[in-house]
C-alpha positions as CSV (number, residue, x, y, z in Angstrom):
1,M,-87.6,-17.4,-144.6
2,E,-89.1,-20.4,-142.9
3,T,-86.8,-22.7,-145.0
4,I,-83.7,-20.9,-143.8
5,K,-84.7,-21.3,-140.1
6,Q,-85.4,-25.0,-140.8
7,Y,-81.9,-25.6,-142.1
8,K,-80.1,-23.2,-139.7
9,P,-78.9,-26.0,-137.3
10,Y,-77.5,-27.9,-140.3
11,I,-75.7,-24.8,-141.7
12,I,-74.1,-24.1,-138.3
13,F,-73.1,-27.7,-137.8
14,S,-71.6,-27.8,-141.3
15,S,-69.7,-24.6,-140.7
16,F,-68.2,-26.0,-137.5
17,I,-67.2,-29.2,-139.3
18,I,-65.6,-27.3,-142.3
19,G,-63.9,-24.9,-139.9
20,G,-62.5,-27.8,-137.8
21,L,-61.2,-29.5,-140.9
22,L,-59.6,-26.4,-142.1
23,I,-57.9,-25.8,-138.7
24,F,-56.8,-29.5,-138.7
25,A,-55.3,-29.1,-142.2
26,L,-53.4,-26.0,-141.2
27,I,-52.0,-27.6,-138.0
28,S,-51.0,-30.8,-139.8
29,Q,-49.0,-28.8,-142.3
30,G,-47.2,-27.0,-139.5
31,F,-48.9,-23.6,-139.8
32,Y,-49.0,-22.9,-136.1
33,P,-46.6,-20.7,-134.1
34,I,-43.7,-22.1,-132.2
35,A,-42.0,-18.8,-131.4
36,T,-42.3,-15.1,-131.9
37,V,-39.6,-12.4,-132.4
38,N,-40.8,-8.9,-131.7
39,G,-44.3,-10.0,-132.6
40,T,-43.2,-11.8,-135.9
41,I,-44.3,-15.5,-135.9
42,I,-42.0,-18.4,-136.6
43,T,-44.2,-21.4,-137.6
44,A,-43.5,-25.1,-137.1
45,H,-43.4,-25.4,-140.9
46,D,-40.6,-22.8,-141.2
47,F,-38.7,-24.5,-138.4
48,W,-38.9,-28.0,-139.8
49,Q,-38.0,-26.8,-143.3
50,K,-34.9,-25.1,-141.9
51,Y,-34.1,-28.1,-139.7
52,Q,-34.3,-30.5,-142.6
53,T,-32.3,-28.3,-144.9
54,D,-29.5,-27.9,-142.4
55,S,-29.5,-31.6,-141.6
56,A,-29.4,-32.6,-145.2
57,Y,-26.6,-30.1,-146.0
58,Y,-24.5,-31.5,-143.1
59,Q,-25.1,-35.1,-144.1
60,N,-24.1,-34.4,-147.7
61,Y,-21.1,-32.4,-146.5
62,A,-20.0,-35.2,-144.2
63,K,-20.4,-37.8,-147.1
64,S,-18.2,-35.6,-149.3
65,L,-15.3,-35.6,-146.8
66,E,-12.7,-38.3,-146.8
67,A,-13.0,-41.0,-144.2
68,A,-10.0,-39.8,-142.3
69,Q,-11.5,-36.3,-141.9
70,V,-14.8,-37.7,-140.7
71,A,-13.0,-39.9,-138.1
72,E,-11.3,-36.9,-136.7
73,E,-14.6,-35.3,-135.7
74,V,-15.1,-36.1,-132.0
75,D,-18.8,-35.3,-131.5
76,P,-21.0,-35.2,-134.6
77,P,-24.0,-32.8,-134.2
78,T,-27.1,-34.2,-132.6
79,A,-30.7,-33.7,-133.6
80,D,-30.9,-31.1,-130.8
81,D,-27.9,-29.3,-132.2
82,F,-29.6,-29.0,-135.5
83,K,-32.9,-27.8,-133.9
84,I,-31.1,-25.2,-131.8
85,S,-29.2,-24.0,-134.9
86,A,-32.3,-23.9,-137.0
87,L,-34.4,-22.0,-134.5
88,T,-31.5,-19.6,-133.7
89,Q,-31.0,-18.8,-137.4
90,L,-34.7,-18.2,-137.8
91,V,-34.7,-15.8,-134.9
92,E,-31.6,-14.0,-136.2
93,N,-33.1,-13.8,-139.7
94,I,-36.1,-11.9,-138.4
95,I,-33.9,-9.6,-136.3
96,I,-31.8,-8.8,-139.3
97,S,-34.8,-8.4,-141.6
98,E,-36.4,-6.0,-139.2
99,G,-33.1,-4.0,-138.9
100,A,-32.8,-3.9,-142.7
101,E,-36.4,-2.7,-143.1
102,K,-35.8,0.0,-140.5
103,E,-32.6,1.2,-142.2
104,L,-33.8,1.0,-145.8
105,G,-37.5,1.1,-145.8
106,N,-39.1,0.6,-149.2
107,D,-35.8,0.3,-150.9
108,L,-35.0,-3.0,-149.3
109,E,-37.1,-5.2,-151.6
110,A,-35.5,-3.7,-154.7
111,L,-32.0,-4.2,-153.3
112,V,-32.8,-7.8,-152.3
113,E,-34.2,-8.5,-155.8
114,N,-31.0,-7.0,-157.3
115,K,-28.9,-9.4,-155.2
116,L,-31.0,-12.4,-156.1
117,S,-30.8,-11.6,-159.8
118,K,-27.1,-12.5,-159.6
119,V,-27.8,-16.0,-158.3
120,P,-27.3,-18.5,-161.2
121,Q,-30.6,-19.8,-162.6
122,D,-29.4,-22.6,-164.7
123,D,-30.5,-26.2,-164.2
124,K,-27.0,-27.4,-163.2
125,F,-27.0,-24.9,-160.2
126,K,-30.6,-25.8,-159.3
127,N,-29.8,-29.5,-159.3
128,G,-26.7,-28.8,-157.1
129,V,-28.9,-26.9,-154.6
130,Q,-31.4,-29.9,-154.6
131,A,-28.5,-32.3,-154.0
132,A,-26.7,-30.3,-151.4
133,Y,-29.6,-28.9,-149.4
134,G,-32.4,-31.3,-150.1
135,A,-34.6,-28.3,-150.9
136,N,-36.1,-27.0,-154.1
137,F,-34.6,-23.9,-155.7
138,S,-37.5,-21.6,-154.6
139,D,-37.2,-22.7,-151.0
140,F,-33.4,-22.3,-151.1
141,L,-33.9,-18.7,-152.3
142,D,-36.5,-17.9,-149.7
143,N,-34.8,-19.6,-146.7
144,F,-31.1,-19.1,-147.4
145,M,-30.4,-16.4,-150.1
146,V,-33.0,-13.8,-149.1
147,P,-31.8,-13.7,-145.4
148,L,-28.2,-13.6,-146.6
149,A,-28.9,-10.8,-149.0
150,K,-30.7,-8.8,-146.3
151,Q,-27.7,-9.3,-144.0
152,E,-25.2,-8.1,-146.6
153,I,-27.4,-5.1,-147.4
154,L,-27.7,-4.2,-143.7
155,E,-24.0,-4.7,-143.1
156,G,-23.3,-2.3,-146.0
157,R,-25.7,0.3,-144.8
158,L,-24.3,0.2,-141.2
159,F,-20.8,0.4,-142.6
160,L,-21.7,3.6,-144.6
161,K,-23.1,5.1,-141.3
162,G,-19.8,4.2,-139.5
163,E,-21.4,1.5,-137.4
164,D,-20.2,-2.1,-136.8
165,F,-22.6,-4.8,-137.8
166,D,-21.4,-7.2,-135.2
167,E,-22.0,-4.7,-132.4
168,W,-25.4,-3.8,-133.8
169,F,-26.3,-7.4,-134.0
170,L,-25.3,-8.3,-130.5
171,K,-27.4,-5.3,-129.2
172,A,-30.4,-6.1,-131.4
173,K,-30.4,-9.8,-130.3
174,S,-30.2,-8.9,-126.6
175,E,-33.0,-6.4,-127.0
176,A,-35.3,-8.6,-129.1
177,K,-38.5,-9.9,-127.5
178,V,-38.2,-13.6,-128.3
179,K,-40.8,-16.0,-127.0
180,I,-40.4,-19.8,-127.6
181,F,-43.6,-21.8,-127.1
182,S,-41.8,-24.9,-125.9
183,G,-40.5,-25.8,-122.5
184,E,-37.5,-27.5,-124.3
185,Y,-35.8,-24.3,-125.5
186,I,-35.1,-20.8,-124.2
187,W,-33.7,-17.7,-125.8
188,D,-30.7,-16.5,-123.7
189,G,-30.4,-13.1,-125.4
190,Q,-28.0,-14.3,-128.1
191,Q,-29.1,-17.7,-129.1
192,V,-31.5,-20.6,-128.4
193,Q,-30.4,-22.9,-125.6
194,I,-31.9,-26.1,-124.2
195,S,-33.8,-25.2,-121.0
196,N,-32.6,-26.9,-117.9
């Protein structure tokens, strides 16, 4: 017992150091909140992954166009445009996911898995995803295909109930409690905007 008391300050100090290193590692990897949607957290990691994917897709798309088509584009998207788009999509994905969970409950996961089972799994498709989106196949499924599947499932469920998805979505976005932890951006009830 005396031995434990003797080393207690060292144990406490070591715990603080290890805890601090762990917090530093999590923050440096982007695992801190930048926004919440109805209490669901959007991390910096999710945001930057979406931003990089959208940016890479646009750059690859622009490269694939002929020079004449690119010259016609008056104002190419800026970094802020991509940030706004990425954050808006993340907010919308959460709203849609919550709506789908409310409508379908426990059946949602099975329906999403069923939709994802139809996505090609061959190497040619996976390489195409890597080239077009700059993301690995698993991230592509999680960040693009799963939200798309949930949206399609929710649209179908609302259609069967005689409701219009677009009307539901406008209402759900305006009622969502969105908090963005940055003075740069605000949620206007429909999308992310640059704050003035």
